[in-house]
C-alpha positions as CSV (number, residue, x, y, z in Angstrom):
1,M,-5.7,-8.5,22.9
2,P,-2.4,-7.2,21.2
3,S,-4.0,-4.0,19.8
4,L,-7.1,-1.9,20.3
5,Y,-7.1,-0.7,16.7
6,V,-9.8,-1.9,14.3
7,K,-12.1,-2.6,17.2
8,S,-15.6,-1.0,17.2
9,E,-17.1,0.9,20.1
10,E,-19.2,-2.1,21.0
11,E,-16.1,-4.4,21.0
12,L,-14.2,-1.9,23.2
13,M,-17.1,-1.7,25.6
14,K,-17.2,-5.5,25.9
15,E,-13.5,-6.4,26.0
16,L,-12.5,-3.5,28.2
17,K,-15.5,-3.9,30.5
18,L,-16.4,-0.2,30.2
19,E,-19.3,1.1,32.2
20,K,-20.3,4.0,29.9
21,P,-20.6,4.0,26.1
22,F,-19.0,7.5,25.8
23,Q,-15.8,6.0,27.3
24,A,-15.3,3.9,24.1
25,K,-15.7,7.0,22.0
26,Q,-13.0,8.7,24.2
27,I,-10.6,5.8,23.8
28,I,-11.0,5.8,20.0
29,S,-10.3,9.5,20.0
30,W,-7.1,8.9,21.9
31,L,-6.2,6.1,19.6
32,M,-6.4,8.5,16.6
33,K,-3.8,10.6,18.4
34,G,-1.4,7.7,18.6
35,V,-1.2,7.5,22.3
36,S,0.7,4.5,23.7
37,S,-0.1,4.6,27.4
38,W,-3.3,4.7,29.5
39,D,-1.8,7.6,31.5
40,E,-2.1,9.8,28.4
41,M,-5.9,9.3,28.2
42,S,-6.5,12.1,30.7
43,N,-10.3,12.4,30.3
44,L,-10.8,8.8,31.4
45,P,-11.4,8.2,35.2
46,L,-8.2,7.5,37.0
47,S,-9.7,4.3,38.5
48,L,-10.4,3.0,34.9
49,R,-6.9,3.9,33.7
50,N,-5.3,2.1,36.7
51,R,-7.4,-1.0,36.1
52,L,-6.5,-1.2,32.4
53,K,-2.9,-0.8,33.3
54,D,-3.1,-3.4,36.0
55,E,-4.7,-5.8,33.6
56,N,-1.9,-5.1,31.2
57,I,-4.2,-4.2,28.3
58,Q,-2.0,-3.3,25.3
59,I,-2.9,-0.3,23.3
60,I,-0.8,-0.8,20.2
61,S,1.2,-3.8,19.0
62,S,4.0,-2.2,17.0
63,R,6.6,0.5,17.3
64,I,8.8,2.7,15.1
65,A,12.3,1.1,15.0
66,E,13.9,3.6,12.6
67,R,13.1,6.7,10.6
68,H,14.6,8.0,7.4
69,D,13.8,11.3,5.7
70,D,14.5,13.0,2.4
71,R,12.8,16.0,0.7
72,S,9.8,14.2,-0.5
73,A,9.4,11.2,1.8
74,V,9.6,9.9,5.3
75,K,10.2,6.1,5.6
76,L,9.5,4.2,8.8
77,L,10.8,0.8,9.8
78,I,8.1,-0.7,11.9
79,E,8.8,-3.6,14.4
80,L,5.8,-5.9,14.9
81,E,4.9,-7.8,18.0
82,D,6.7,-10.9,16.8
83,K,9.9,-8.9,15.9
84,C,9.1,-9.0,12.2
85,L,9.9,-5.9,10.3
86,I,7.9,-3.9,7.7
87,E,8.3,-0.5,6.1
88,C,5.8,2.3,5.3
89,V,6.3,5.7,3.7
90,M,4.7,9.1,3.8
91,L,5.0,10.9,0.4
92,S,4.7,14.6,-0.2
93,D,3.9,16.2,-3.5
94,G,4.8,19.8,-4.6
95,E,1.4,21.1,-3.5
96,G,1.7,19.8,0.0
97,R,-0.6,16.8,-0.3
98,K,0.5,13.9,1.9
99,T,0.0,10.2,1.0
100,A,0.6,7.2,3.2
101,C,2.1,4.2,1.4
102,I,1.1,1.2,3.5
103,S,2.4,-2.5,3.5
104,S,0.0,-5.4,3.6
105,Q,2.5,-8.3,4.2
106,V,5.9,-9.1,5.6
107,G,7.7,-9.8,2.4
108,C,5.8,-11.0,-0.7
109,A,5.0,-14.2,-2.5
110,M,4.7,-12.8,-6.0
111,G,8.4,-12.8,-6.9
112,C,8.3,-9.9,-9.4
113,A,11.9,-9.8,-10.7
114,F,12.3,-6.0,-10.6
115,C,11.0,-5.6,-7.0
116,K,13.2,-5.7,-3.9
117,T,10.3,-6.9,-1.7
118,G,10.0,-9.9,-4.0
119,T,13.5,-11.1,-3.0
120,M,12.3,-11.6,0.6
121,G,9.6,-14.2,-0.2
122,L,6.5,-14.2,1.9
123,V,7.0,-14.4,5.7
124,R,3.4,-13.8,6.7
125,N,0.2,-11.7,6.1
126,L,-0.3,-8.6,8.2
127,K,-3.2,-8.6,10.6
128,D,-5.7,-5.8,10.0
129,Y,-4.6,-3.8,13.1
130,E,-0.9,-4.1,11.9
131,I,-2.0,-2.4,8.6
132,V,-3.8,0.3,10.5
133,E,-1.0,0.9,12.9
134,Q,1.3,1.9,10.1
135,M,-1.1,4.8,9.4
136,I,-1.1,5.7,13.1
137,H,2.7,5.9,13.2
138,L,2.7,8.1,10.0
139,H,-0.2,10.1,11.3
140,T,1.7,11.1,14.4
141,L,4.4,12.6,12.1
142,D,1.8,14.6,10.1
143,P,-1.9,14.5,10.8
144,H,-2.8,15.9,7.4
145,I,-2.3,12.7,5.4
146,G,-5.3,12.7,3.0
147,H,-4.6,9.7,0.8
148,I,-3.6,6.1,1.3
149,V,-2.0,3.8,-1.3
150,F,-1.6,0.1,-0.6
151,M,1.7,-0.1,-2.5
152,G,4.1,-1.0,0.2
153,M,5.5,-4.4,1.0
154,G,3.3,-7.3,-0.2
155,E,0.4,-8.0,-2.5
156,P,-2.7,-6.4,-0.9
157,L,-5.2,-8.7,-2.7
158,H,-3.2,-11.7,-1.4
159,N,-4.3,-10.6,2.1
160,F,-7.9,-9.6,1.2
161,A,-9.7,-10.0,4.5
162,S,-7.2,-7.9,6.5
163,L,-7.0,-5.3,3.7
164,M,-10.8,-4.8,3.6
165,S,-11.0,-4.6,7.4
166,A,-8.3,-1.9,7.4
167,I,-10.0,0.0,4.5
168,T,-13.3,0.0,6.4
169,Y,-11.6,1.3,9.5
170,F,-9.8,4.1,7.6
171,H,-13.2,5.1,6.1
172,N,-15.1,5.1,9.4
173,P,-16.1,8.7,10.3
174,A,-15.2,8.0,13.9
175,T,-11.6,7.2,13.0
176,F,-9.8,8.7,10.0
177,N,-12.9,9.4,7.8
178,I,-10.9,9.0,4.6
179,S,-13.1,8.7,1.5
180,Y,-12.9,5.4,-0.4
181,R,-12.0,7.3,-3.5
182,K,-8.8,8.6,-1.8
183,M,-7.6,5.0,-1.2
184,T,-5.8,3.0,-3.9
185,V,-5.2,-0.7,-3.9
186,S,-2.3,-1.8,-6.1
187,T,-2.0,-5.4,-7.4
188,C,0.4,-7.2,-9.6
189,G,-2.6,-8.7,-11.3
190,L,-4.4,-11.2,-9.0
191,V,-7.5,-11.7,-11.1
192,P,-9.7,-13.4,-8.3
193,G,-8.9,-10.5,-6.0
194,I,-9.8,-7.9,-8.6
195,R,-13.1,-9.6,-9.1
196,Q,-13.7,-9.7,-5.3
197,L,-12.9,-6.0,-5.1
198,A,-15.4,-5.3,-8.0
199,E,-18.1,-7.2,-6.2
200,L,-17.8,-5.0,-3.1
201,N,-18.0,-1.9,-5.3
202,L,-16.7,0.3,-2.4
203,G,-15.3,3.1,-4.7
204,V,-11.7,2.5,-3.9
205,R,-9.3,3.1,-6.7
206,L,-7.4,0.2,-8.5
207,A,-3.9,0.3,-9.7
208,V,-2.3,-2.6,-11.6
209,S,1.4,-3.2,-11.9
210,L,1.4,-4.0,-15.6
211,V,5.1,-3.4,-16.6
212,S,4.6,-5.1,-19.9
213,A,1.7,-5.7,-22.2
214,E,3.5,-8.6,-24.0
215,D,2.8,-12.0,-22.4
216,G,6.3,-13.4,-23.0
217,T,8.0,-10.4,-21.4
218,R,5.6,-10.1,-18.6
219,S,5.7,-13.8,-17.7
220,R,9.5,-13.6,-17.6
221,I,9.6,-10.7,-15.1
222,M,6.2,-11.3,-13.3
223,K,5.3,-14.8,-12.2
224,V,1.7,-13.9,-11.8
225,N,1.3,-13.6,-15.5
226,R,2.0,-17.3,-15.9
227,R,-1.2,-18.0,-13.9
228,Y,-3.3,-15.0,-15.0
229,P,-2.1,-14.0,-18.5
230,L,-2.9,-10.6,-20.0
231,S,-6.1,-11.8,-21.6
232,E,-7.6,-12.9,-18.3
233,L,-6.3,-9.7,-16.6
234,K,-8.0,-7.5,-19.1
235,K,-11.3,-9.3,-18.8
236,A,-11.1,-8.7,-15.0
237,L,-10.3,-5.0,-15.5
238,I,-13.2,-4.5,-18.0
239,S,-15.5,-6.2,-15.4
240,F,-14.2,-4.0,-12.6
241,Q,-14.6,-0.9,-14.7
242,H,-18.1,-1.9,-15.7
243,T,-19.1,-2.4,-12.1
244,C,-17.2,0.4,-10.4
245,D,-17.1,3.0,-13.1
246,K,-13.6,4.0,-12.1
247,R,-10.6,4.9,-14.2
248,I,-7.8,2.4,-13.6
249,T,-4.1,3.2,-13.2
250,L,-1.6,1.0,-15.0
251,E,1.7,1.1,-13.3
252,Y,4.5,0.7,-15.9
253,C,7.9,0.3,-14.4
254,L,10.4,1.4,-17.2
255,L,13.2,-1.2,-17.6
256,S,15.8,-0.1,-20.1
257,G,15.7,-2.2,-23.3
258,V,13.0,-4.5,-22.0
259,N,9.7,-2.7,-22.2
260,T,10.5,0.6,-23.9
261,T,10.6,-0.5,-27.5
262,R,8.2,0.3,-30.3
263,D,6.7,-3.2,-30.0
264,S,6.2,-2.5,-26.2
265,A,4.3,0.7,-27.0
266,K,2.1,-1.0,-29.6
267,A,1.3,-3.8,-27.2
268,L,0.4,-1.3,-24.5
269,F,-1.9,0.5,-27.0
270,N,-3.6,-2.8,-27.8
271,F,-4.1,-3.7,-24.1
272,T,-5.6,-0.4,-23.2
273,Q,-8.3,-0.5,-25.9
274,G,-11.7,-0.8,-24.3
275,L,-10.4,0.4,-20.9
276,S,-10.4,3.8,-19.3
277,V,-6.9,4.0,-17.9
278,N,-4.0,6.3,-17.1
279,V,-0.5,4.8,-17.5
280,N,1.9,5.7,-14.7
281,L,5.4,5.6,-16.1
282,I,7.9,4.9,-13.3
283,P,11.6,4.7,-14.2
284,W,13.0,1.7,-12.4
285,N,14.6,2.5,-9.1
286,R,18.0,0.9,-8.9
287,I,18.3,-2.1,-6.5
288,D,21.6,-3.7,-5.8
289,G,21.8,-7.3,-7.0
290,L,19.0,-7.0,-9.6
291,E,19.9,-7.2,-13.3
292,W,17.8,-4.3,-14.7
293,D,18.9,-0.8,-15.8
294,T,17.1,2.5,-15.5
295,P,16.4,3.9,-18.9
296,S,18.1,7.1,-19.9
297,R,16.2,10.4,-20.4
298,D,16.6,10.0,-24.1
299,E,15.1,6.4,-24.0
300,I,12.2,7.6,-21.8
301,R,11.6,10.6,-24.2
302,A,11.6,8.3,-27.2
303,F,9.1,5.9,-25.5
304,T,6.8,8.7,-24.5
305,R,6.8,10.1,-28.0
306,M,5.6,6.6,-29.2
307,L,2.8,6.7,-26.6
308,D,1.8,10.1,-27.8
309,T,1.5,8.7,-31.3
310,Y,-0.9,6.1,-30.0
311,H,-2.8,8.7,-27.9
312,I,-2.2,6.8,-24.7
313,S,-2.9,8.8,-21.6
314,Y,0.2,8.6,-19.3
315,T,1.9,10.4,-16.5
316,L,5.7,10.3,-16.0
317,R,6.2,9.9,-12.3
318,L,9.0,11.8,-10.7
319,P,11.0,9.6,-8.2
320,K,10.1,10.1,-4.6
321,G,11.9,8.5,-1.6
322,R,14.7,7.1,-3.8
323,G,17.4,8.6,-1.5
324,I,16.1,6.6,1.5
325,S,15.3,3.4,-0.5
326,G,11.6,4.3,-0.1
327,A,10.7,4.6,-3.7
328,C,8.6,2.1,-5.7
329,G,10.0,-1.4,-5.6
330,Q,12.7,-0.5,-3.0
331,L,10.9,-1.6,0.2
332,A,12.4,-4.6,1.9
333,T,13.7,-5.5,5.3
334,S,15.6,-8.3,7.1
335,T,13.1,-10.9,8.3
336,R,13.4,-10.0,11.9
337,R,15.1,-7.4,14.1
338,N,18.3,-8.7,15.7
339,E,17.8,-9.2,19.5
340,D,19.8,-6.9,21.6
């Protein structure tokens, strides 16, 4: 039992051999406070705390290895039980709202050419409790986190079972009680996962990393497009929207000279027809060793004028966390922490 997170009251009762149901509720309450030792759970009987310590029952499986701050973000390097490393970020907007950006995998198998995580390859999927524990670590820094975006390391829909278990736990009134509509799942375009998500119809929001609405360009920079081209992706998004009745976010990472042309804007217009979407324009965050360039202000301004001409709804996202390599596409770690 490496972690008590994502366990129900009934599971805690059974696995910890608790005598009274309210003790499971007390333990869950302490878990939400991020305690890491039985001694801290002061309202549990001393005899129970001592027994759980003697049985070496572990409360949490991960720990904060490093912390990096800038004005708009806090990035945590998390060391997992097998010494693998992941990153998560707490983002703050100008109105004081806090959002947790959570990882779903160690590395990523998708290999998107503009993303630093993609250079790692896939090491392994995260277990559901490892996804939840990131939120716990961030929550101890600020308990007012109200939104969760699964936009950290990894492709969330490539780890579907653990993702859904974590989402259910976050939504549980006994734990974080976060509304489904305040959780966003981001995907590079895994069509089967989008269809699975639609079937569940939970109310979570969907964001798709589109980057280009031209098949040739998208296939060059996003391998997923070679398997699920834009025509298949659009069918899945239409189906998702028909079932879930939710506006979809299209994440559009701006790469200078690649997807900022008039043809790019026209292709984006054609792709968005029949969909209710908002396009998130994200100027590429520089990553050493990758070939792309961030567009200039003039290039961005010219592209947005073209989008205005096509009446495409968009938001130009201000960079957050760039100073601590915590911005979109910048999350990556070494595979494991060096042993002391």
